[in-house]
N, C-alpha and C positions, 0 to 999 in steps of 0.2 A: 610540416608544410603540406598544404593541400595542392596536389598536382593534378587533380581530376579534371577531365575534359568531357564535355557532352558533344558527341559528334552528330547527333540527330536531334537538335533542340526543338524542332517543330513536329517531331514524330510522336505519336501517342505513347509509345513505350520508351522512346529515346534510345541512345546507345552511349551509356556512361562508362568511361574508362577511368580506372584509378590513376592513370598517368598517360601521357601522350606517346609512350613507347609501344610500338606494335611490330610484329614480324611482317615481312613482305611475303606475299603468296609465292609459293614455290621454293622458298628458302628454308622453311621450318617444317616441311612435311605436313603432318596432321597434328603436330604438337606432342603427340603421344611418344614419338621417337626420342624426344628430348627431355621428357618430364623426369627421368632418373638422373640426368646430367645437370639440370638447371632448374631452379625454382621458378616455374612458369607463372606462379602467382605474383611475381615481381613485374610482369608485363602488363601493359594497359589492355592489350587485346592480342589475339592470335588470328592471323589470316591463314587458313589452310591452303594447301596446294590446290591447283585447278581441278575441278570436278566436272565430269561429263556424264551424259545419260548412261552410257555403257562404259565398262572398263576399257582402258587404253594401255597398250604396251609402250607407247611413245616411239620416238625415232630410233633408227638403228645406230649402233655404236660406230665410230666414236661420237659422243655427245658433248664432250667438253674439250676445249682447246685453250691452253695457257698462252697469254700474249704478254708483251712487255708491260702493258697497263692493267692486266687483270686476267679474267677468264671469260671466254665466250661459251655460251651453252646453246644446245639445241635439243632439249629434253623431249619436247613434243607432247607435253601435257599427259605424261604417264600418270595413271591414277586408277583407283579401285572401282570407280563408278558410283553413281548416286545411291543405289540401293545398298551397297556394302558400306558406304559412308554412314547412311542412316542406321544400319544394323550394328555396325562395329565401332564407329568413332563417336557418333552423337551421344550414345549413352555414357561414355566416358566424359565427354565435354559437359554433360548435364551436371556432373558432380564438381566441376571446377567453378571458381568464382570469377575467373578471367573470361570475358566474352570471346566467343569464337565467331569469326566472320568467314562464311564459306564462299570461296572463289568459284564461280561457275563459268564454264566455257561451252560454246555450242558452235555448230556449223551453220545454223540458220537462226533467224529471229525466233521461230517457233520452238527450237530446241532450248534456247535461253528461257523462254517463258515456261516451258514444261519443267525445266529444272527448278525454277523459282517456285512454281506451284507445288512440286513434289516436296520441297523443303519447308513449306508452310506448316507451322504448328509443331515442328520437330523440336523436342526438348534438347537443349544444349547448343542450339543455333541462334545467335543473337542478331545477325545481319547477313546480307548477301553482297559480295563484291562481283560486279559484272566485268569479266575479263574480256575486254575488247582491245587488248594490246599485244597478245602473243604473236610474234612473227614466225614461230617455229611449227606452224600447222598449215595444211594445204587449204583449208576453208575455215572461215570464221576468224576470231582473234583480231589481228591488226587490220584485216580486210574491212571490218566494221569500224574500228577505232580511227582509221585515217580519213574517214569521210563523216563530217559532222551530222549529216542527215541520217546516215546509217547508224551512227552511234546513238542518236536520239531515238530512232525506231527500236533498237535493241533495249535501251534503257527504259523506254516507255512500256514495252511489252513485259519486261521484268517487273516494273512498278505495278502494272495492272494485275499481275499474277500472284503478288504476295503482299502481306501487310508488314513484313519485316523492313527495317531500314535498308536502303539500297545505296551502294557506293559504286561508282564507275571507275574501273582501272583503265585509265587512258594510255594511249601510246603517243609517241612523238609524231606529229603530223608533218610529213615532209613538204607538202604543198596543199593548200586548201583547195579542195575540189568538191563540187556538189555531188550529192548522191546519197 
């Protein structure tokens, strides 16, 4: 049975997944942490945890709280930064047949564009996910995603900075407001 799906049919390189199952950013680290526990080749794609220009320690502990309906988190985009991602993670991903989508997060529109430009042409990176949904940071994230015009500005800046397929990770919009 063919379960493949093309996520970027109009794009020059496309983004072909062997199946529609992919990890959510932030839930699967960089994929490398799980490759010895799970056959990652069974996934359609891996979306890595959020990546910023500089490494981030994330929010102070406690960052997780159990609730009757699940778990709340406030990790705060802890990550190794784009340069370490390119040096340490992308070479591993380049050897995988499963596409890796890099989730990027910035405080400004310019930061998102700079991240996208830095990832351009890096072997092992198949697409970019624009994180405009994170509520656990002081600047950026949901600040952009809750305003359609801001979301469009960030997405357009990323699109202009890269030839990779671009996916926007949206947030819940509590109320439509211009901006």
